[in-house]
MOPAC internal coordinates of N, CA, C and O (Angstrom, degrees):
PM7 1SCF
backbone

  N    0.0000 0     0.00 0     0.00 0    0    0    0
  C    1.4169 1     0.00 0     0.00 0    1    0    0
  C    1.4912 1   111.09 1     0.00 0    2    1    0
  O    1.2310 1   118.65 1   -21.89 1    3    2    1
  N    1.2889 1   120.18 1   158.11 1    3    2    1
  C    1.5359 1   121.94 1  -178.41 1    5    3    2
  C    1.4756 1   108.22 1  -136.71 1    6    5    3
  O    1.2310 1   121.17 1   -27.98 1    7    6    5
  N    1.3001 1   115.38 1   152.02 1    7    6    5
  C    1.4779 1   123.67 1   174.11 1    9    7    6
  C    1.5500 1   102.73 1  -126.29 1   10    9    7
  O    1.2310 1   119.92 1   -48.08 1   11   10    9
  N    1.3480 1   117.76 1   131.92 1   11   10    9
  C    1.4536 1   122.09 1   173.15 1   13   11   10
  C    1.5047 1   111.87 1  -120.38 1   14   13   11
  O    1.2310 1   120.98 1   -38.72 1   15   14   13
  N    1.3171 1   115.73 1   141.28 1   15   14   13
  C    1.4375 1   119.62 1   179.63 1   17   15   14
  C    1.4998 1   112.03 1   171.37 1   18   17   15
  O    1.2310 1   120.37 1    10.91 1   19   18   17
  N    1.3146 1   116.90 1  -169.09 1   19   18   17
  C    1.4270 1   123.64 1  -178.30 1   21   19   18
  C    1.4755 1   109.69 1  -104.53 1   22   21   19
  O    1.2310 1   121.18 1   -47.19 1   23   22   21
  N    1.3292 1   115.34 1   132.81 1   23   22   21
  C    1.4944 1   120.85 1   179.04 1   25   23   22
  C    1.5182 1   111.46 1   -62.79 1   26   25   23
  O    1.2310 1   120.78 1   -54.82 1   27   26   25
  N    1.2749 1   116.11 1   125.18 1   27   26   25
  C    1.5414 1   122.73 1  -179.73 1   29   27   26
  C    1.5559 1   108.64 1  -100.83 1   30   29   27
  O    1.2310 1   121.49 1   133.89 1   31   30   29
  N    1.3639 1   114.76 1   -46.11 1   31   30   29
  C    1.4518 1   119.05 1  -177.94 1   33   31   30
  C    1.5007 1   109.92 1  -142.72 1   34   33   31
  O    1.2310 1   120.27 1   -37.28 1   35   34   33
  N    1.3082 1   117.08 1   142.72 1   35   34   33
  C    1.4848 1   121.52 1   171.62 1   37   35   34
  C    1.5222 1   106.01 1  -125.83 1   38   37   35
  O    1.2310 1   121.68 1   -61.96 1   39   38   37
  N    1.3331 1   114.38 1   118.04 1   39   38   37
  C    1.4729 1   120.03 1  -177.22 1   41   39   38
  C    1.4713 1   112.70 1   -80.71 1   42   41   39
  O    1.2310 1   119.10 1   -12.79 1   43   42   41
  N    1.3446 1   119.31 1   167.21 1   43   42   41
  C    1.4387 1   125.06 1   172.94 1   45   43   42
  C    1.5076 1   108.95 1   -77.42 1   46   45   43
  O    1.2310 1   119.14 1   -24.69 1   47   46   45
  N    1.3119 1   119.24 1   155.31 1   47   46   45
  C    1.4321 1   125.74 1   174.91 1   49   47   46
  C    1.5237 1   107.67 1   -69.66 1   50   49   47
  O    1.2310 1   121.83 1   -51.12 1   51   50   49
  N    1.3619 1   114.11 1   128.88 1   51   50   49
  C    1.4899 1   121.05 1   179.58 1   53   51   50
  C    1.5213 1   105.94 1  -110.47 1   54   53   51
  O    1.2310 1   120.08 1   -37.77 1   55   54   53
  N    1.3623 1   117.45 1   142.23 1   55   54   53
  C    1.4324 1   123.16 1   176.73 1   57   55   54
  C    1.5139 1   107.52 1  -119.88 1   58   57   55
  O    1.2310 1   121.81 1   -46.67 1   59   58   57
  N    1.3735 1   114.14 1   133.33 1   59   58   57
  C    1.4789 1   122.23 1  -176.08 1   61   59   58
  C    1.5048 1   111.60 1  -121.13 1   62   61   59
  O    1.2310 1   120.85 1   -37.84 1   63   62   61
  N    1.3579 1   115.98 1   142.16 1   63   62   61
  C    1.4612 1   121.15 1   170.87 1   65   63   62
  C    1.5551 1   114.81 1    67.48 1   66   65   63
  O    1.2310 1   122.33 1    -3.25 1   67   66   65
  N    1.3474 1   113.15 1   176.75 1   67   66   65
  C    1.4286 1   118.97 1   178.27 1   69   67   66
  C    1.5125 1   113.69 1   -79.33 1   70   69   67
  O    1.2310 1   119.60 1   169.14 1   71   70   69
  N    1.2966 1   118.36 1   -10.86 1   71   70   69
  C    1.4500 1   121.26 1   176.95 1   73   71   70
  C    1.4818 1   113.80 1   -86.30 1   74   73   71
  O    1.2310 1   119.48 1   173.49 1   75   74   73
  N    1.3193 1   118.61 1    -6.51 1   75   74   73
  C    1.4715 1   121.37 1   173.94 1   77   75   74
  C    1.5049 1   114.55 1    78.98 1   78   77   75
  O    1.2310 1   118.97 1  -155.69 1   79   78   77
  N    1.3035 1   119.56 1    24.31 1   79   78   77
  C    1.4473 1   123.93 1   176.53 1   81   79   78
  C    1.5170 1   110.09 1   -56.93 1   82   81   79
  O    1.2310 1   119.62 1   -53.60 1   83   82   81
  N    1.3688 1   118.33 1   126.40 1   83   82   81
  C    1.4523 1   122.42 1  -176.58 1   85   83   82
  C    1.5215 1   109.20 1  -116.18 1   86   85   83
  O    1.2310 1   120.78 1   -36.75 1   87   86   85
  N    1.3769 1   116.12 1   143.25 1   87   86   85
  C    1.3832 1   123.65 1   178.56 1   89   87   86
  C    1.5498 1   111.19 1  -144.37 1   90   89   87
  O    1.2310 1   121.15 1   -36.34 1   91   90   89
  N    1.2966 1   115.41 1   143.66 1   91   90   89
  C    1.4538 1   119.44 1  -179.92 1   93   91   90
  C    1.5362 1   106.79 1  -143.39 1   94   93   91
  O    1.2310 1   120.24 1   -45.00 1   95   94   93
  N    1.2936 1   117.14 1   135.00 1   95   94   93
  C    1.4568 1   122.03 1  -175.78 1   97   95   94
  C    1.5040 1   111.68 1  -110.47 1   98   97   95
  O    1.2310 1   120.68 1   -33.68 1   99   98   97
  N    1.3399 1   116.30 1   146.32 1   99   98   97
  C    1.4428 1   123.39 1   174.68 1  101   99   98
  C    1.5494 1   106.46 1  -133.64 1  102  101   99
  O    1.2310 1   121.35 1   -37.67 1  103  102  101
  N    1.3395 1   115.02 1   142.33 1  103  102  101
  C    1.4538 1   119.65 1   178.64 1  105  103  102
  C    1.4997 1   105.73 1  -111.65 1  106  105  103
  O    1.2310 1   120.58 1   -54.30 1  107  106  105
  N    1.3402 1   116.50 1   125.70 1  107  106  105
  C    1.4617 1   119.66 1   176.27 1  109  107  106
  C    1.5149 1   111.04 1  -119.78 1  110  109  107
  O    1.2310 1   120.60 1   -51.37 1  111  110  109
  N    1.3141 1   116.46 1   128.63 1  111  110  109
  C    1.4494 1   123.31 1   175.94 1  113  111  110
  C    1.5082 1   110.85 1   -89.16 1  114  113  111
  O    1.2310 1   120.20 1   -60.28 1  115  114  113
  N    1.3575 1   117.22 1   119.72 1  115  114  113
  C    1.4155 1   121.19 1   177.38 1  117  115  114
  C    1.4685 1   112.05 1   -70.64 1  118  117  115
  O    1.2310 1   120.69 1   -22.45 1  119  118  117
  N    1.3418 1   116.29 1   157.55 1  119  118  117
  C    1.4492 1   120.27 1  -179.04 1  121  119  118
  C    1.5023 1   108.43 1  -119.19 1  122  121  119
  O    1.2310 1   122.60 1   -93.83 1  123  122  121
  N    1.3206 1   112.63 1    86.17 1  123  122  121
  C    1.4649 1   124.74 1  -176.66 1  125  123  122
  C    1.5011 1   111.43 1  -142.16 1  126  125  123
  O    1.2310 1   117.99 1     0.46 1  127  126  125
  N    1.3034 1   121.44 1  -179.54 1  127  126  125
  C    1.4306 1   121.27 1  -179.79 1  129  127  126
  C    1.5136 1   113.95 1   -53.18 1  130  129  127
  O    1.2310 1   120.87 1   137.36 1  131  130  129
  N    1.3338 1   115.94 1   -42.64 1  131  130  129
  C    1.4593 1   122.10 1   175.90 1  133  131  130
  C    1.5006 1   109.02 1  -121.04 1  134  133  131
  O    1.2310 1   121.78 1   -92.35 1  135  134  133
  N    1.3618 1   114.20 1    87.65 1  135  134  133
  C    1.4926 1   120.42 1  -174.86 1  137  135  134
  C    1.5756 1   108.99 1   -56.35 1  138  137  135
  O    1.2310 1   122.88 1   -37.69 1  139  138  137
  N    1.3489 1   112.09 1   142.31 1  139  138  137
  C    1.5008 1   119.37 1   177.89 1  141  139  138
  C    1.5242 1   109.54 1  -120.82 1  142  141  139
  O    1.2310 1   120.66 1   -38.67 1  143  142  141
  N    1.2959 1   116.34 1   141.33 1  143  142  141
  C    1.4754 1   120.48 1   176.31 1  145  143  142
  C    1.5650 1   102.75 1   -99.00 1  146  145  143
  O    1.2310 1   122.54 1   -70.88 1  147  146  145
  N    1.3065 1   112.74 1   109.12 1  147  146  145
  C    1.4723 1   122.06 1  -179.22 1  149  147  146
  C    1.5008 1   111.59 1  -105.13 1  150  149  147
  O    1.2310 1   122.61 1   -54.40 1  151  150  149
  N    1.4086 1   112.60 1   125.60 1  151  150  149
  C    1.4354 1   117.05 1   179.62 1  153  151  150
  C    1.5358 1   107.38 1   -96.70 1  154  153  151
  O    1.2310 1   120.74 1   -54.08 1  155  154  153
  N    1.3139 1   116.20 1   125.92 1  155  154  153
  C    1.4698 1   124.74 1  -177.58 1  157  155  154
  C    1.4925 1   108.48 1  -122.01 1  158  157  155
  O    1.2310 1   120.28 1   -47.46 1  159  158  157
  N    1.3470 1   117.08 1   132.54 1  159  158  157
  C    1.4693 1   119.53 1  -178.96 1  161  159  158
  C    1.5175 1   109.33 1  -107.22 1  162  161  159
  O    1.2310 1   121.79 1   -38.52 1  163  162  161
  N    1.3110 1   114.17 1   141.48 1  163  162  161
  C    1.4991 1   121.43 1   172.64 1  165  163  162
  C    1.5221 1   106.57 1  -112.87 1  166  165  163
  O    1.2310 1   120.83 1   -46.28 1  167  166  165
  N    1.3344 1   116.01 1   133.72 1  167  166  165
  C    1.4742 1   117.77 1  -175.80 1  169  167  166
  C    1.5529 1   110.51 1  -119.14 1  170  169  167
  O    1.2310 1   123.50 1   -16.92 1  171  170  169
  N    1.3466 1   110.88 1   163.08 1  171  170  169
  C    1.4721 1   120.07 1   179.60 1  173  171  170
  C    1.4584 1   114.15 1    48.09 1  174  173  171
  O    1.2310 1   119.01 1    49.85 1  175  174  173
  N    1.3796 1   119.50 1  -130.15 1  175  174  173
  C    1.4886 1   120.15 1  -177.06 1  177  175  174
  C    1.5295 1   112.56 1   -68.90 1  178  177  175
  O    1.2310 1   117.99 1   166.79 1  179  178  177
  N    1.2764 1   121.43 1   -13.21 1  179  178  177
  C    1.4537 1   123.29 1  -178.73 1  181  179  178
  C    1.5695 1   109.38 1   -76.14 1  182  181  179
  O    1.2310 1   119.02 1   166.47 1  183  182  181
  N    1.3047 1   119.47 1   -13.53 1  183  182  181
  C    1.4680 1   120.88 1   178.30 1  185  183  182
  C    1.5272 1   111.10 1   -64.73 1  186  185  183
  O    1.2310 1   120.90 1   153.14 1  187  186  185
  N    1.3228 1   115.89 1   -26.86 1  187  186  185
  C    1.5227 1   119.36 1   179.97 1  189  187  186
  C    1.5037 1   111.37 1   -70.76 1  190  189  187
  O    1.2310 1   117.91 1   159.67 1  191  190  189
  N    1.3352 1   121.59 1   -20.33 1  191  190  189
  C    1.3969 1   124.59 1  -179.70 1  193  191  190
  C    1.5316 1   111.60 1   -60.57 1  194  193  191
  O    1.2310 1   119.30 1   152.84 1  195  194  193
  N    1.2951 1   118.93 1   -27.16 1  195  194  193
  C    1.4610 1   124.45 1  -176.12 1  197  195  194
  C    1.5271 1   112.83 1   -78.11 1  198  197  195
  O    1.2310 1   121.06 1   166.16 1  199  198  197
  N    1.3693 1   115.59 1   -13.84 1  199  198  197
  C    1.4940 1   120.40 1  -176.65 1  201  199  198
  C    1.5062 1   111.83 1   -60.13 1  202  201  199
  O    1.2310 1   120.11 1   151.91 1  203  202  201
  N    1.3385 1   117.39 1   -28.09 1  203  202  201
  C    1.4335 1   119.05 1  -172.16 1  205  203  202
  C    1.5557 1   111.98 1   -92.82 1  206  205  203
  O    1.2310 1   119.98 1  -171.12 1  207  206  205
  N    1.3821 1   117.64 1     8.88 1  207  206  205
  C    1.4349 1   121.35 1  -177.34 1  209  207  206
  C    1.4652 1   113.96 1  -121.88 1  210  209  207
  O    1.2310 1   120.89 1   -20.30 1  211  210  209
  N    1.3607 1   115.90 1   159.70 1  211  210  209
  C    1.4360 1   119.55 1  -176.31 1  213  211  210
  C    1.5686 1   110.53 1  -137.42 1  214  213  211
  O    1.2310 1   120.17 1   -16.67 1  215  214  213
  N    1.3019 1   117.28 1   163.33 1  215  214  213
  C    1.5022 1   120.70 1   179.71 1  217  215  214
  C    1.5377 1   104.84 1   -61.87 1  218  217  215
  O    1.2310 1   121.53 1   -41.11 1  219  218  217
  N    1.3447 1   114.68 1   138.89 1  219  218  217
  C    1.4599 1   120.80 1   176.34 1  221  219  218
  C    1.5061 1   114.23 1   102.10 1  222  221  219
  O    1.2310 1   120.11 1   162.47 1  223  222  221
  N    1.3160 1   117.40 1   -17.53 1  223  222  221
  C    1.4504 1   120.51 1  -178.45 1  225  223  222
  C    1.5624 1   111.40 1   -76.03 1  226  225  223
  O    1.2310 1   121.12 1   -36.15 1  227  226  225
  N    1.3260 1   115.47 1   143.85 1  227  226  225
  C    1.4813 1   120.20 1   174.97 1  229  227  226
  C    1.5307 1   108.13 1   -88.62 1  230  229  227
  O    1.2310 1   121.02 1   -53.42 1  231  230  229
  N    1.3319 1   115.66 1   126.58 1  231  230  229
  C    1.4754 1   117.80 1  -172.47 1  233  231  230
  C    1.5012 1   108.01 1  -136.65 1  234  233  231
  O    1.2310 1   120.60 1   -16.84 1  235  234  233
  N    1.3424 1   116.45 1   163.16 1  235  234  233
  C    1.4649 1   127.11 1   170.00 1  237  235  234
  C    1.4927 1   105.34 1  -121.02 1  238  237  235
  O    1.2310 1   120.33 1   -53.46 1  239  238  237
  N    1.3397 1   116.98 1   126.54 1  239  238  237
  C    1.4589 1   122.77 1  -176.86 1  241  239  238
  C    1.4969 1   107.52 1  -118.23 1  242  241  239
  O    1.2310 1   120.01 1   -52.59 1  243  242  241
  N    1.3235 1   117.58 1   127.41 1  243  242  241
  C    1.4937 1   122.04 1   174.62 1  245  243  242
  C    1.5422 1   104.89 1   -87.51 1  246  245  243
  O    1.2310 1   122.40 1   -49.40 1  247  246  245
  N    1.3186 1   113.00 1   130.60 1  247  246  245
  C    1.4964 1   119.92 1  -173.41 1  249  247  246
  C    1.4805 1   112.70 1  -126.38 1  250  249  247
  O    1.2310 1   121.33 1   -17.98 1  251  250  249
  N    1.3181 1   115.06 1   162.02 1  251  250  249
  C    1.4748 1   125.11 1   166.36 1  253  251  250
  C    1.5086 1   107.36 1  -125.86 1  254  253  251
  O    1.2310 1   120.90 1   -41.94 1  255  254  253
  N    1.3277 1   115.89 1   138.06 1  255  254  253
  C    1.4351 1   120.06 1   173.92 1  257  255  254
  C    1.5131 1   109.42 1   -89.73 1  258  257  255
  O    1.2310 1   119.35 1   -49.33 1  259  258  257
  N    1.3316 1   118.85 1   130.67 1  259  258  257
  C    1.4161 1   123.11 1  -176.89 1  261  259  258
  C    1.5220 1   107.72 1  -120.65 1  262  261  259
  O    1.2310 1   120.23 1   -35.71 1  263  262  261
  N    1.3207 1   117.17 1   144.29 1  263  262  261
  C    1.4952 1   124.46 1   177.05 1  265  263  262
  C    1.4290 1   110.50 1  -137.29 1  266  265  263
  O    1.2310 1   120.31 1   -28.67 1  267  266  265
  N    1.2996 1   117.01 1   151.33 1  267  266  265
  C    1.5169 1   121.64 1   179.38 1  269  267  266
  C    1.5278 1   110.22 1  -151.29 1  270  269  267
  O    1.2310 1   121.32 1   -26.90 1  271  270  269
  N    1.3420 1   115.08 1   153.10 1  271  270  269
  C    1.3798 1   122.47 1   179.97 1  273  271  270
  C    1.5391 1   108.87 1  -107.72 1  274  273  271
  O    1.2310 1   121.12 1   -41.76 1  275  274  273
  N    1.3396 1   115.46 1   138.24 1  275  274  273
  C    1.5391 1   117.44 1   178.17 1  277  275  274
  C    1.5407 1   107.44 1  -138.99 1  278  277  275
  O    1.2310 1   122.06 1   -40.70 1  279  278  277
  N    1.3460 1   113.66 1   139.30 1  279  278  277
  C    1.4458 1   118.80 1   176.56 1  281  279  278
  C    1.5594 1   107.77 1  -108.64 1  282  281  279
  O    1.2310 1   121.44 1   -53.11 1  283  282  281
  N    1.3481 1   114.86 1   126.89 1  283  282  281
  C    1.4463 1   119.44 1   177.85 1  285  283  282
  C    1.4850 1   110.76 1   -76.10 1  286  285  283
  O    1.2310 1   119.67 1    -8.09 1  287  286  285
  N    1.3736 1   118.24 1   171.91 1  287  286  285
  C    1.5074 1   117.83 1  -179.67 1  289  287  286
  C    1.5121 1   118.76 1   -59.80 1  290  289  287
  O    1.2310 1   121.55 1   160.97 1  291  290  289
  N    1.3516 1   114.64 1   -19.03 1  291  290  289
  C    1.4852 1   122.49 1   176.43 1  293  291  290
  C    1.5570 1   110.52 1   -84.10 1  294  293  291
  O    1.2310 1   119.93 1   174.76 1  295  294  293
  N    1.3164 1   117.74 1    -5.24 1  295  294  293
  C    1.4822 1   121.96 1   179.31 1  297  295  294
  C    1.5069 1   111.11 1    87.46 1  298  297  295
  O    1.2310 1   117.62 1  -172.87 1  299  298  297
  N    1.2912 1   122.13 1     7.13 1  299  298  297
  C    1.4489 1   122.14 1   175.70 1  301  299  298
  C    1.5311 1   109.74 1   -77.86 1  302  301  299
  O    1.2310 1   122.08 1   -44.69 1  303  302  301
  N    1.3229 1   113.63 1   135.31 1  303  302  301
  C    1.4874 1   119.45 1   179.60 1  305  303  302
  C    1.5000 1   110.08 1   -89.31 1  306  305  303
  O    1.2310 1   121.88 1   -48.92 1  307  306  305
  N    1.3126 1   114.01 1   131.08 1  307  306  305
  C    1.4503 1   120.69 1   177.06 1  309  307  306
  C    1.5843 1   109.30 1  -121.67 1  310  309  307
  O    1.2310 1   118.86 1   -29.02 1  311  310  309
  N    1.3377 1   119.79 1   150.98 1  311  310  309
  C    1.4028 1   121.58 1   178.27 1  313  311  310
  C    1.5449 1   108.16 1  -122.98 1  314  313  311
  O    1.2310 1   121.35 1   -38.18 1  315  314  313
  N    1.3430 1   115.02 1   141.82 1  315  314  313
  C    1.4631 1   122.51 1  -178.10 1  317  315  314
  C    1.4895 1   107.64 1  -127.57 1  318  317  315
  O    1.2310 1   120.79 1   -35.81 1  319  318  317
  N    1.3210 1   116.10 1   144.19 1  319  318  317
  C    1.4940 1   123.49 1   176.17 1  321  319  318
  C    1.4434 1   108.00 1  -120.82 1  322  321  319
  O    1.2310 1   119.68 1   -28.72 1  323  322  321
  N    1.2836 1   118.21 1   151.28 1  323  322  321
  C    1.4712 1   125.52 1   171.44 1  325  323  322
  C    1.5091 1   111.88 1  -145.81 1  326  325  323
  O    1.2310 1   121.06 1   -27.38 1  327  326  325
  N    1.2964 1   115.57 1   152.62 1  327  326  325
  C    1.4590 1   123.43 1   176.47 1  329  327  326
  C    1.4998 1   107.70 1  -109.70 1  330  329  327
  O    1.2310 1   120.64 1   -63.90 1  331  330  329
  N    1.3425 1   116.39 1   116.10 1  331  330  329
  C    1.4462 1   121.34 1  -175.16 1  333  331  330
  C    1.5971 1   107.03 1  -110.67 1  334  333  331
  O    1.2310 1   121.57 1   -54.03 1  335  334  333
  N    1.3025 1   114.61 1   125.97 1  335  334  333
  C    1.4942 1   121.86 1   174.60 1  337  335  334
  C    1.4813 1   108.69 1   -86.35 1  338  337  335
  O    1.2310 1   122.45 1   -35.11 1  339  338  337
  N    1.3604 1   112.92 1   144.89 1  339  338  337
  C    1.5172 1   117.78 1   172.75 1  341  339  338
  C    1.4584 1   111.67 1  -131.95 1  342  341  339
  O    1.2310 1   118.17 1   174.34 1  343  342  341
  N    1.3369 1   121.09 1    -5.66 1  343  342  341
  C    1.4675 1   123.75 1   178.52 1  345  343  342
  C    1.5568 1   106.61 1  -154.53 1  346  345  343
  O    1.2310 1   120.67 1   -33.54 1  347  346  345
  N    1.3593 1   116.33 1   146.46 1  347  346  345
  C    1.4625 1   119.80 1  -179.48 1  349  347  346
  C    1.5434 1   105.07 1  -141.37 1  350  349  347
  O    1.2310 1   121.17 1   -43.05 1  351  350  349
  N    1.2819 1   115.37 1   136.95 1  351  350  349
  C    1.5003 1   121.58 1  -179.61 1  353  351  350
  C    1.4973 1   109.34 1  -130.39 1  354  353  351
  O    1.2310 1   120.04 1   -39.89 1  355  354  353
  N    1.3291 1   117.53 1   140.11 1  355  354  353
  C    1.4423 1   123.39 1   176.54 1  357  355  354
  C    1.5543 1   107.09 1   -81.75 1  358  357  355
  O    1.2310 1   120.30 1   -63.67 1  359  358  357
  N    1.3059 1   117.03 1   116.33 1  359  358  357
  C    1.4917 1   119.14 1  -176.34 1  361  359  358
  C    1.5548 1   110.12 1   -69.17 1  362  361  359
  O    1.2310 1   119.77 1   148.42 1  363  362  361
  N    1.3309 1   118.05 1   -31.58 1  363  362  361
  C    1.4427 1   117.35 1   178.69 1  365  363  362
  C    1.5594 1   113.67 1   -62.17 1  366  365  363
  O    1.2310 1   120.95 1   140.54 1  367  366  365
  N    1.3596 1   115.78 1   -39.46 1  367  366  365
  C    1.4839 1   119.76 1   175.90 1  369  367  366
  C    1.5305 1   110.41 1   -67.43 1  370  369  367
  O    1.2310 1   120.62 1   139.14 1  371  370  369
  N    1.3600 1   116.43 1   -40.86 1  371  370  369
  C    1.4430 1   119.67 1  -178.87 1  373  371  370
  C    1.5346 1   111.02 1   -61.02 1  374  373  371
  O    1.2310 1   122.07 1   134.48 1  375  374  373
  N    1.3827 1   113.63 1   -45.52 1  375  374  373
  C    1.4596 1   119.03 1   178.85 1  377  375  374
  C    1.5123 1   112.72 1   -62.73 1  378  377  375
  O    1.2310 1   121.10 1   144.11 1  379  378  377
  N    1.3743 1   115.50 1   -35.89 1  379  378  377
  C    1.4644 1   120.96 1  -178.82 1  381  379  378
  C    1.5723 1   111.32 1   -64.43 1  382  381  379
  O    1.2310 1   121.41 1   148.57 1  383  382  381
  N    1.2845 1   114.91 1   -31.43 1  383  382  381
  C    1.4797 1   116.62 1  -176.32 1  385  383  382
  C    1.5283 1   111.54 1   -78.98 1  386  385  383
  O    1.2310 1   119.33 1   168.84 1  387  386  385
  N    1.3078 1   118.88 1   -11.16 1  387  386  385
  C    1.4774 1   120.50 1   179.83 1  389  387  386
  C    1.4855 1   111.65 1  -108.39 1  390  389  387
  O    1.2310 1   120.00 1  -172.34 1  391  390  389
  N    1.3095 1   117.61 1     7.66 1  391  390  389
  C    1.4788 1   117.78 1  -179.25 1  393  391  390
  C    1.5069 1   110.56 1   -74.21 1  394  393  391
  O    1.2310 1   121.89 1   -28.21 1  395  394  393
  N    1.3774 1   113.99 1   151.79 1  395  394  393
  C    1.4107 1   119.79 1   179.24 1  397  395  394
  C    1.5209 1   111.15 1   -73.13 1  398  397  395
  O    1.2310 1   118.76 1   -28.93 1  399  398  397
  N    1.3178 1   119.96 1   151.07 1  399  398  397
  C    1.4962 1   119.03 1   179.91 1  401  399  398
  C    1.5251 1   111.31 1   -63.43 1  402  401  399
  O    1.2310 1   119.12 1   -25.68 1  403  402  401
  N    1.2211 1   119.29 1   154.32 1  403  402  401
  C    1.4988 1   119.67 1  -179.13 1  405  403  402
  C    1.5269 1   112.35 1   -65.20 1  406  405  403
  O    1.2310 1   121.84 1   -30.91 1  407  406  405
  N    1.3135 1   114.08 1   149.09 1  407  406  405
  C    1.5126 1   119.20 1   177.91 1  409  407  406
  C    1.5265 1   109.69 1   -77.23 1  410  409  407
  O    1.2310 1   119.80 1   -35.48 1  411  410  409
  N    1.2992 1   117.99 1   144.52 1  411  410  409
  C    1.4660 1   122.98 1   178.25 1  413  411  410
  C    1.5389 1   105.86 1   -67.58 1  414  413  411
  O    1.2310 1   121.41 1   -27.80 1  415  414  413
  N    1.3412 1   114.91 1   152.20 1  415  414  413
  C    1.4757 1   118.55 1   177.13 1  417  415  414
  C    1.5230 1   112.74 1   -60.08 1  418  417  415
  O    1.2310 1   120.84 1   -27.92 1  419  418  417
  N    1.3019 1   115.99 1   152.08 1  419  418  417
  C    1.4875 1   120.12 1  -176.07 1  421  419  418
  C    1.5028 1   112.62 1   -59.60 1  422  421  419
  O    1.2310 1   118.80 1   148.54 1  423  422  421
  N    1.3523 1   119.90 1   -31.46 1  423  422  421
  C    1.4259 1   123.77 1  -177.81 1  425  423  422
  C    1.5554 1   109.79 1   -80.73 1  426  425  423
  O    1.2310 1   118.76 1  -173.91 1  427  426  425
  N    1.2823 1   119.97 1     6.09 1  427  426  425
  C    1.4754 1   119.22 1  -178.81 1  429  427  426
  C    1.5447 1   108.87 1   -84.59 1  430  429  427
  O    1.2310 1   118.70 1   168.23 1  431  430  429
  N    1.2925 1   120.08 1   -11.77 1  431  430  429
  C    1.4421 1   122.60 1   177.19 1  433  431  430
  C    1.5212 1   111.96 1  -105.56 1  434  433  431
  O    1.2310 1   120.05 1   -43.71 1  435  434  433
  N    1.2962 1   117.50 1   136.29 1  435  434  433
  C    1.4542 1   123.34 1   179.65 1  437  435  434
  C    1.4991 1   107.78 1   -86.67 1  438  437  435
  O    1.2310 1   119.75 1   -40.19 1  439  438  437
  N    1.3594 1   118.09 1   139.81 1  439  438  437
  C    1.4464 1   120.29 1   177.30 1  441  439  438
  C    1.5670 1   110.28 1   -69.15 1  442  441  439
  O    1.2310 1   121.45 1   -30.62 1  443  442  441
  N    1.3181 1   114.83 1   149.38 1  443  442  441
  C    1.4588 1   119.72 1   177.30 1  445  443  442
  C    1.5473 1   107.93 1   -80.24 1  446  445  443
  O    1.2310 1   121.10 1   -58.80 1  447  446  445
  N    1.3278 1   115.49 1   121.20 1  447  446  445
  C    1.4343 1   119.66 1  -177.81 1  449  447  446
  C    1.5433 1   113.38 1  -104.06 1  450  449  447
  O    1.2310 1   119.97 1   173.76 1  451  450  449
  N    1.3180 1   117.66 1    -6.24 1  451  450  449
  C    1.4126 1   120.26 1  -174.73 1  453  451  450
  C    1.5136 1   113.41 1  -102.40 1  454  453  451
  O    1.2310 1   119.73 1  -152.94 1  455  454  453
  N    1.3356 1   118.12 1    27.06 1  455  454  453
  C    1.4311 1   119.06 1  -178.93 1  457  455  454
  C    1.5340 1   109.60 1   -85.28 1  458  457  455
  O    1.2310 1   122.86 1   -39.52 1  459  458  457
  N    1.2873 1   112.12 1   140.48 1  459  458  457
  C    1.5182 1   121.13 1   178.19 1  461  459  458
  C    1.4890 1   108.50 1  -102.13 1  462  461  459
  O    1.2310 1   120.59 1   -60.03 1  463  462  461
  N    1.3322 1   116.47 1   119.97 1  463  462  461
  C    1.4896 1   118.68 1  -176.00 1  465  463  462
  C    1.5447 1   110.74 1   -65.46 1  466  465  463
  O    1.2310 1   119.24 1   162.35 1  467  466  465
  N    1.3388 1   119.06 1   -17.65 1  467  466  465
  C    1.4129 1   119.93 1   177.32 1  469  467  466
  C    1.4991 1   116.55 1   -83.17 1  470  469  467
  O    1.2310 1   120.40 1   170.11 1  471  470  469
  N    1.3511 1   116.83 1    -9.89 1  471  470  469
  C    1.4445 1   121.16 1   176.84 1  473  471  470
  C    1.5070 1   111.33 1   -68.26 1  474  473  471
  O    1.2310 1   119.79 1   -38.77 1  475  474  473
  N    1.3413 1   118.01 1   141.23 1  475  474  473
  C    1.4023 1   121.39 1  -179.40 1  477  475  474
  C    1.5176 1   110.31 1   -78.37 1  478  477  475
  O    1.2310 1   121.71 1   -42.38 1  479  478  477
  N    1.3063 1   114.33 1   137.62 1  479  478  477
  C    1.4886 1   122.61 1   178.87 1  481  479  478
  C    1.4613 1   109.15 1   -94.04 1  482  481  479
  O    1.2310 1   119.53 1   -69.97 1  483  482  481
  N    1.3838 1   118.51 1   110.03 1  483  482  481
  C    1.4274 1   122.63 1  -175.33 1  485  483  482
  C    1.5539 1   112.95 1   -95.09 1  486  485  483
  O    1.2310 1   120.20 1  -166.94 1  487  486  485
  N    1.2991 1   117.22 1    13.06 1  487  486  485
  C    1.4758 1   120.41 1   178.99 1  489  487  486
  C    1.5550 1   107.94 1   -71.33 1  490  489  487
  O    1.2310 1   119.13 1   -40.57 1  491  490  489
  N    1.3933 1   119.27 1   139.43 1  491  490  489
  C    1.4037 1   122.11 1  -175.04 1  493  491  490
  C    1.5495 1   111.43 1   -79.18 1  494  493  491
  O    1.2310 1   118.04 1  -174.72 1  495  494  493
  N    1.2877 1   121.34 1     5.28 1  495  494  493
  C    1.4385 1   120.84 1  -179.41 1  497  495  494
  C    1.5578 1   111.82 1  -130.60 1  498  497  495
  O    1.2310 1   120.10 1   180.00 1  499  498  497

């Protein structure tokens, strides 16, 4: 799955516990009729992927949906969902690679001087 939008917030890398678990969050605002602010977390070595990005950039993030079950001390079951990113692409760079080559300047072409006005023009327009 993928989420596209503009980066609104990039959080700092957080480290938890003695095992060194790392997490970093990014908020992306989608560009649709009803824009959504989607928080996506990058974990462990994927946190470094966000170093190359800044607020305001248009990106496409490949995500996985994660869910887990948790029982509180009273025995009640709770469910939690998270959105984990595993790849991020700059949409401006991706669009730049598919652009058409620039047109040559208008004066790069010589006018045709050998046209005969008596010749029939067979163009359909």
